[in-house]
N, C-alpha and C positions, 0 to 999 in steps of 0.2 A: 705603310700600313704597320706598324707595328712600334709605329713613336707616338700613334698618337691616344691608343689606347695611354700606353707610358707615364704621358704628362695626363692625362686626364685621371688617373689612382693618385700622381705625386698632388695633386690639386688637396683630394681627399685626408689623405695623410696624418697630416698636420692635426683636423679638427678626432679624427679618430683616437689619438691619439694625446691631446687633450682631455680630450672626455677621459680618455679609458683610466687616465692617473689620478680620478675620483673616485674612483669604485670604494674607496676605503670606508669617504664621509660617511658614510650614512653611517657605518656599519657600529663608528663612533659613536651613535648615538642615544645611551640606550632609549626606548621605549613606555619607559618606566615613567617619565620627563610630562606623558599626558594622565594626567589626572581627573576625578573628579571629583568634586565638594557637594558637604555636604544641603542640601535642600532644603525645603518645606518641614517643619515641621515634623523636625530629623527624615526625610527622607533625600532622594537622591538625583541627579539629573549630571548629568554631562554637561558640563563647562570645556571653556578653552582653557590651555593649560596658559597660564602666563608669564610662556616663553620663550623672555627677550634677550635669552642666553646665545641663539640666533645671530650667529654674524651675515656678512652680505655676501663675503664671500665663501662663506660654508649653505649657505644655501645654492647659489652660484652651483658649487660642485658638484651636488645633487642632482640640477638643471644640464651639464654637460655631460655627466655619464652613459652610457652605451644604451640603446631606449630601453631596450629590454628589461637588461635590469634594471631602469628606475624603473619604468613599468612594476615589476616582480613585489619591490618591492614598498610602492607604491600600493599594488592589489594588497600586500600581507600588513600595513599600517592598517588599512581599511577595514580589515575584517576585524579585527585590533577592536573596534572604534564603533561601525557599522551595522547593519545586516544586509550585506551582498546584495542580497535576492530585493530590494528593497529600491523603489524607485520614483521621486514623487513625480503627480504632474501638475502642471502650472497651467493655468494659464493669465494674460496679462488682456489688455482692458488698454484701448489711448482714451483716456474718456473727456482730452479737451488737444487738440490735434496741431500744429502749428500755429504759428504768429511767436514763438521766442526768442531775444532780445537779445541769446546768448551768442559766439561766436562756432560755438562745434564746428572743429572741417570734417564732420564725421553725420553732421547731422541733416537729414531733410526739412528740418523743424523747423530750422532757422531763420531769422526774418532777414532777414543780409543774404539771401543764396534764392536761385529761381529754378526748384523743384518743384517733384508734385504736390508735396504737403498745399496745404489753404490752409488758414489759419480758420478758427472751429469755434464752437462754444464751447463752456461747458455742457456738458452730457445732460440730460436728466436724472435722477433719482432710480425713474420707474427703468427707464431705458440700461440703466448697467446692472440691475436686479435682474432684469432678465437675459442676459448675458450672467451674466453668475451664476440662477440657474442652470445656464444651458449648460455652461462649462462644472457644475459640481455632476450635472444630471450622468454627462460626459465621463468621470472618472476624477477632473482636475480637485487638489483638498485645498489650492491655493491659492487665493486668488488676486490677484495686482491689478493697479490702477496707474495710468503715468501720465500727468498733464504738463503739457508743454511750456513751463515755469520757469524761471531764472530765480524768482522764489514766490511766497504764496502774498506777502508785498502787504496791501491795502484789502485782500480780495476776500473781502469778509461773509459775503454773503456767497460766494462761490467755494469758499474754506468752508463753510458751515454746512450748506448741503454733501459736503467726499464728507466732513462729519458723519454725520446720517448715513452716507456709504457703504461707512467704515460699522454705526451701527447693526446694518439690517445685515451685511455681508456676514460679521459675528456670530450678528443669530440664529444664519441657517447652518451653524458651525465649523465655517470652512475656512483658516486660516488667512486673512483677509492684509496686504501691503499697500505700498503708495508708492509712488515717486514723484515727488511736487517740487524738488529745486533743493534750496535751501533753506533749513527753516529757525528759527527762532526756540529757544525753551518754552516759552509760552505757549508758543505752538506742536513744539511736540507732547509735551502735559496734554495739551485736545486732542491728539491722535493717539494717547494712550491710553486716555476716560474712558475714549468712543468706542474704542481694545481691538485696538492695532498691532497685528501680529511680528508684523517687520518695516522695515522703513530700509528704500535701496536708493542709497548714494553713488556710486559710485565711483572713486578712483579714476582709471582710461590708466594710466600708466603710469610709467614709471616718476615719479619728481622732475629728474631730468628732462624729462624728453616732455614734460605737458604743458611747457610753452608749443612748443613747435604746433601741440592742437590746439585747445583753450588759451586765450587770452579775458575774455573778459569774468574768468573766476580766478582763484588760485586754489594753489592744492590743500594751502593751508585754510583757504574759505569749505571747500571740501572736506577738511576732518576736523575743522569747528560744528558741520553739521552732524557728521557720522557719532560727536559726540557729544551734541543736545542729544539726538534721539537716543544713546545710549544713557545717558544722566536721568531719561524720562524713561525708567524699562521697556524701552523695545528694544528689541532683534538687528541685529546690524547687517545688510546686505549689501555688500560693497564687494565689488573686483575689475572687471576692465577689459580693456579689447582690443583683440590680437589683430595687426595688419594697418594700425595705423604707418608703416614707417619708423617703424620705432627697430631696433637690435634685439639680440637675444638677456643683453642687459637687465632691456628693458624689463622685459616678462618677469627675469627674476628681482626686477628694483620693487616693482607689483605688487609680485608678494611678499617681498621682506622686507616690504613697509604694513601689510598687513599681519605680519608676527610682528607687528613692535608695538600696533591696538594694543590698550592695557586689556582688552577681551580681543580673540579675536572674532570674523565675524561669524555670524548664522551661517548666514551663506553666502560663497562665493563665486558669483553668477562668471562664465567666459564667453565672451561674446566672440564673433570670430567678423571682423566688418566687412558686413554687402557695401560694397561702393555704389554707393546713385548719383546721379548724374545732377548735375547744377551745383555740386557741390562743390569745394578745391579737392577732396580723397575718391572724385571721382574715377581716380587713372587707377586706382590699387590697385595692385594684383591679390586676387586670396588669396589668404593663411596656409601654406599647407599644411598636410594633415596630420603630419612629425610635428609639428612647432606646437601646436594646438594638444598631443599628445602630453607630448613631453611639458607642457604649462598645470595640466591638467593631475600628472602624477608628481609634478613636483607641488603646487598646492594644495593635494590630499596629504604628502609626508608633513609639511609643515606646518596642516593647518587638520590639524590629524581629523574634530569632530565636528569642522563645519564640512553643512551643508554646500560640494558642487555640484552646481549645475551648465549645465548649457545649455548657451542662450542666441544670443540670434547667429543666424548664419549655421546650422545645425541643418538645415536642410542641403547646404551646398555638397556634406557628408557622407556617402553609404554607412547605408545600414550594418555588415560589419567594418567597419571606423568605428561606428556608433559602440556597439558592443563592449570594441579596443578602452575604448574612451569606459565606458561602466567598470571596466575590470582593474583601470587602473582609477577607478577611486569615483571618479562624477554618479550622484548619484537625484538626480535633477531634472527635470526640462522640458522648457513651456511647448505645449503643445497649445491647439484648440486651430483659427485658420490665417492668422498672422501674431506678428506680434506689433509692438508700433505702429512701424509702419515697410517691417519689411515681413517677407511669408516664414509659413513656417509648417512643422504638418500636424497633418486634420487628427482629432482625436481615433478615429479610425485607425489608422494609418500605423500610429504612435503605441495603441495601445495591441495589433498585431504583432507589431515588431517584438515587443515586450514582451507576447507569448510565445514565440518564439523560441527564445534566446533568455527563458523559465526565466522570467519578473515580476515580479507585481506591484501593481503600486502604492505607495504607503497612504495611511489616511490621515488623516488629520492630527496634528498635532500627534504624529508621531515617534516627530523626535526630544532628546530630553534635553536638549536645548531652550524651545518654547513648549518646555511644564510649566514652567511659572507662568505661563502665561495663560496654558489652556484650561485655569480656576481663577480668576480674581474677573471674570466673568457667565455665568452659564450659560450655554447658549439653547438658542427657545426648537432647537431643531429636536425636540422626541427622539427622533432616530444615533443622536448623537451621539457619542460616545469614545470616552480613549481608553487604547489596547492596554492595557494592565497585567500584561503576562511578567510573570517575573521572568530576572536575566538566567540565561544563559550564556556559559564561557562556560567555556570544557579546561584542561589544562597550559595544553596548545595555544589560549588565548584568543580563541576563533567570538564571533560578533555577540555585542550588549544589546538585549528587547530591552528596552522599559520594566525597571520594575515594580513592586509590586505596590512600592513606596510608596509609589508618583496619583494611587487613587484617592490621595489624601490631599484636602482642599485646604492651598494658600490662602494666606490672608495678604499679600501680599499686594 
């Protein structure tokens, strides 16, 4: 009876010691490296620090710290760059389900697998607008649309319909995001001209593990689309999925790849795999919360001004666990009635949860990272406004709210 506990402890000690050795790494990285840049007409908005000097082993050392120490450091960085009481509510609608030619091993929408997702036509504008209005009425300020395509290709009529959706939703005063597969520079420009706020294109995992998940599109294909989006002036939303069979180094690799982009993504979604019957990954065990939390906290330190979004799989975690994620720097969730093909919590449940923890929803375009995009297309909704309260940062480095210069009009 004595030997069994002893053996269990001996298995844990190497990991604990390995993580404990790295506790001084973050303290060697001064927060002054995270800066603000000049915005339109003398205004300013928070932009991602072009921090190319992160080494992969530095990110790994952050990730390997004792968990509570990592969360404390992440919470400190979060308060230096964000209002910790604000959470963005986002709603995602599947506007074209199933029939995708990709072989993403986790996705029920691939035409290569036999799953519950069946190929459907692209939704009509009126149907999408009804859902967007419902989302706005329930407190969502970003409306996201996903179409199960490898790329837009020759779908000119469908793409024109999506451009109309973007214009109409932007006209409601909401942030609008799409995920439509690979984009050419011209397609990205058309989306920008229509008023798109952000484009989602996940890297999913590390470069090293990627080919074990997807073979129909390369890692560099994904980076090319991200570059096309950014060049067009659209904010980049890019993150990954935990629970694909990857190890901790792959989660670190994903965050490190984000730190190497010319600009950090405006939004970094963290998904927990929901294993779907019929996909090659139907037997994967759910990722545990501690690994999700460790990933969120590391991302917050490395990507200090990005919105860190708890995405798919959130319904698998308790309310207390979600609150811990908010403490560690997560500041957005998807809410409504479902993600693309998996469940999520309802608006009422999420608003009640946020209220219990003293959190409130963000307004549209509250993030300074979206400030330049907030003025190039004045919304039609007369009730829409941008928060222009002056910054409030005390000498200890508390969060910064939108500064008054943000009310100036941008010609970009």
